[in-house]
Phi, psi and omega in degrees: 000128176285147181240158178231134178272132176239151175244127178236158177243128182234157174284164181301322180294320176296321178295319181292326179295313179300316178299323180294322177298320181288323181292329180288353179087006179290326183222156182265338176202176181302316186296320177298319178298313181295320175298322178292320176301315179299314182297317178298318181297315180302318182293315181296318179295321177296315176298321178295317177297321180292319178295317179299322180295318180295318179297313178299319178300315180296316179294322181289339183283347179082189181280139180277148175267001177278151175282162180298324176299316179297319179297318183296313180299319180292323180293318178298318179296321177293320179294322183278320186260354177080000000 
């Protein structure tokens, strides 16, 4: 994996926070901590995009002619039976 060197500016309290996370043994250095934050953000954005697409699909599908009980039963069946 190719790497790119970045220079960032942090406040003293942000730097102290990162140092505390390293001292706690969660990360070995500043770069590892920042890379973890970026990976988490990417994952969160992917989940958010998936959710937005599902919401749009639901809105675009229009009003259902099924009752709430029918919808609930179908959802429970999918959850139970895969």
